[in-house]
C-alpha positions in Angstrom: 0.0 0.0 0.0 1.6 3.3 -1.1 1.4 6.6 0.6 -0.7 9.4 -0.8 1.5 12.4 -1.3 -0.1 15.8 -1.5 1.5 18.6 -3.5 4.9 19.4 -1.9 5.6 15.8 -0.9 3.6 15.7 2.4 2.3 12.2 3.3 -1.4 12.6 4.0 -2.0 8.8 4.2 -0.2 8.2 7.5 -1.4 5.6 10.0 -3.2 7.5 12.8 -2.4 4.6 15.2 1.4 5.1 14.9 2.7 8.1 16.9 5.9 8.3 14.8 3.9 8.6 11.5 1.6 11.3 13.1 4.7 13.1 14.3 6.2 12.7 10.8 3.2 14.4 9.2 3.6 17.3 11.7 7.3 17.5 10.9 6.5 17.7 7.1 3.9 20.4 7.4 5.9 22.5 9.9 7.9 23.8 6.9 4.8 25.0 5.0 2.9 28.2 5.6 -0.6 26.9 4.8 -1.0 23.8 7.0 -4.8 23.9 6.7 -4.6 22.9 3.1 -2.9 19.7 4.0 -5.3 19.0 6.8 -8.2 19.0 4.3 -6.8 15.7 2.9 -6.8 14.0 6.3 -9.4 11.6 7.7 -11.2 12.4 11.0 -9.1 9.7 12.7 -5.9 11.3 11.4 -7.0 14.7 12.7 -7.9 13.3 16.1 -4.5 11.5 16.2 -2.7 14.8 15.7 -4.6 16.7 18.4 -4.3 13.6 20.7 -0.5 13.7 20.2 -0.5 17.3 21.4 -2.7 16.3 24.4 -0.1 13.8 25.5 2.8 16.3 25.3 5.7 15.7 27.7 6.0 18.7 30.1 9.4 20.0 31.3 9.6 22.9 33.7 12.7 24.9 34.1 13.5 27.9 36.3 15.9 30.7 35.3 17.2 33.2 37.8 18.3 36.8 37.1 18.6 37.8 40.8 21.9 39.6 40.5 19.6 42.6 40.7 20.4 46.1 41.8 20.3 47.9 45.1 17.7 50.6 45.5 17.9 53.5 48.0 16.0 51.6 50.7 18.3 48.5 50.5 15.9 46.3 48.6 17.2 44.0 45.9 15.2 43.4 42.8 14.9 39.7 41.7 13.6 38.3 38.5 12.8 34.6 38.0 11.4 32.9 34.9 9.5 29.7 35.2 9.2 28.0 31.8 6.9 25.1 31.0 7.7 23.5 27.7 5.5 20.8 26.1 7.1 18.5 23.5 5.7 15.6 21.4 7.6 12.9 19.4 9.3 13.8 16.2 7.8 17.4 16.2 9.6 18.5 19.4 8.4 21.6 21.3 4.8 22.6 20.5 4.2 25.2 23.1 6.1 27.2 25.8 4.3 28.9 28.8 6.5 31.3 30.8 5.8 33.0 34.1 8.2 35.9 34.6 8.2 37.1 38.2 9.8 40.2 39.6 9.9 41.5 43.2 12.0 43.5 45.6 13.4 41.8 48.7 15.1 43.3 51.7 16.2 40.1 53.5 13.1 40.3 55.6 10.2 41.1 53.4 8.9 41.5 49.9 7.4 44.4 48.1 6.1 45.0 44.6 5.8 41.4 43.4 4.6 41.3 39.7 4.4 38.8 36.9 3.9 38.6 33.2 3.1 35.9 30.8 5.2 35.1 27.7 4.3 32.2 25.4 5.4 30.7 22.1 3.7 28.2 19.8 6.4 26.6 17.6 4.2 23.6 16.7 1.7 23.7 13.9 -2.0 23.9 14.9 -1.2 25.3 18.4 -3.2 28.4 19.4 -3.3 30.7 22.3 -6.8 31.2 23.7 -6.1 33.9 26.3 -4.9 34.5 29.8 -7.3 33.0 32.4 -5.7 33.9 35.8 -3.2 36.5 36.8 -3.1 36.7 40.6 -0.6 37.5 43.3 -1.6 36.8 46.9 0.8 39.0 48.8 1.8 39.0 52.4 4.5 41.0 54.3 7.1 38.1 54.1 5.9 35.9 51.3 3.7 35.8 48.2 2.0 33.2 46.0 1.8 34.0 42.2 -0.6 32.1 40.0 -0.6 32.5 36.2 -2.8 30.6 33.9 -3.6 30.7 30.2 -5.6 28.5 27.8 -4.0 26.9 24.8 -5.7 24.7 22.1 -4.7 22.5 19.2 -7.0 23.0 16.3 -7.2 21.1 13.1 -10.1 21.6 10.7 -13.1 20.6 12.9 -11.2 18.9 15.7 -10.1 21.0 18.7 -8.6 19.9 22.0 -7.0 22.0 24.7 -6.8 23.1 28.2 -5.3 25.5 30.7 -1.6 25.8 31.6 -1.0 27.0 35.2 2.1 27.9 37.1 2.0 28.7 40.8 5.1 30.0 42.4 5.7 30.8 46.1 8.1 33.6 47.2 9.3 32.4 50.6 10.2 34.4 53.7 13.9 33.5 53.3 14.0 35.0 49.8 13.9 31.7 47.9 11.1 30.9 45.5 9.6 27.5 44.5 7.2 26.3 41.9 4.5 24.7 44.1 2.0 23.7 41.4 2.1 23.3 37.6 -0.4 22.0 35.1 0.0 21.5 31.4 -2.8 22.5 29.0 -2.6 18.9 27.8 -3.0 17.3 31.3 
């Protein structure tokens, strides 16, 4: 049984039960600007296999510190921490990145001005950003808990799956911080 190759050499006759073939299709279409054209040639089972591959992405969370900071007049040091959650699938690699960028001033005893921002990227085909859903910092004199959530989806001509990515980080009394909860949009 031969493969059906669409214009441009993309295999639109891959087996939806084989993760490596599904990933191979994604790898082929990632080089093309109009992926929806290729998706029209796919069966419902093939489309569902693609979004299911995304839904089973492997999550890796990394924290980057830029706490060298600077001293302000009132002896507070500004710290910046980035918590990056990266979802990857076979063959295709990274399909989404959800980043929580935290910043706060710390005196050795207490915090002030904790803030956060969301950065994201969608290097995988069919991945979409649906919007920020929570941006909350519960602030105390000597600690804070920052929660940042956003919805992501994977859409392919009539088939959509997705969910909410959440990162919860605690700034502790001793000046350290820790990711206390994380959830992938594919979980």
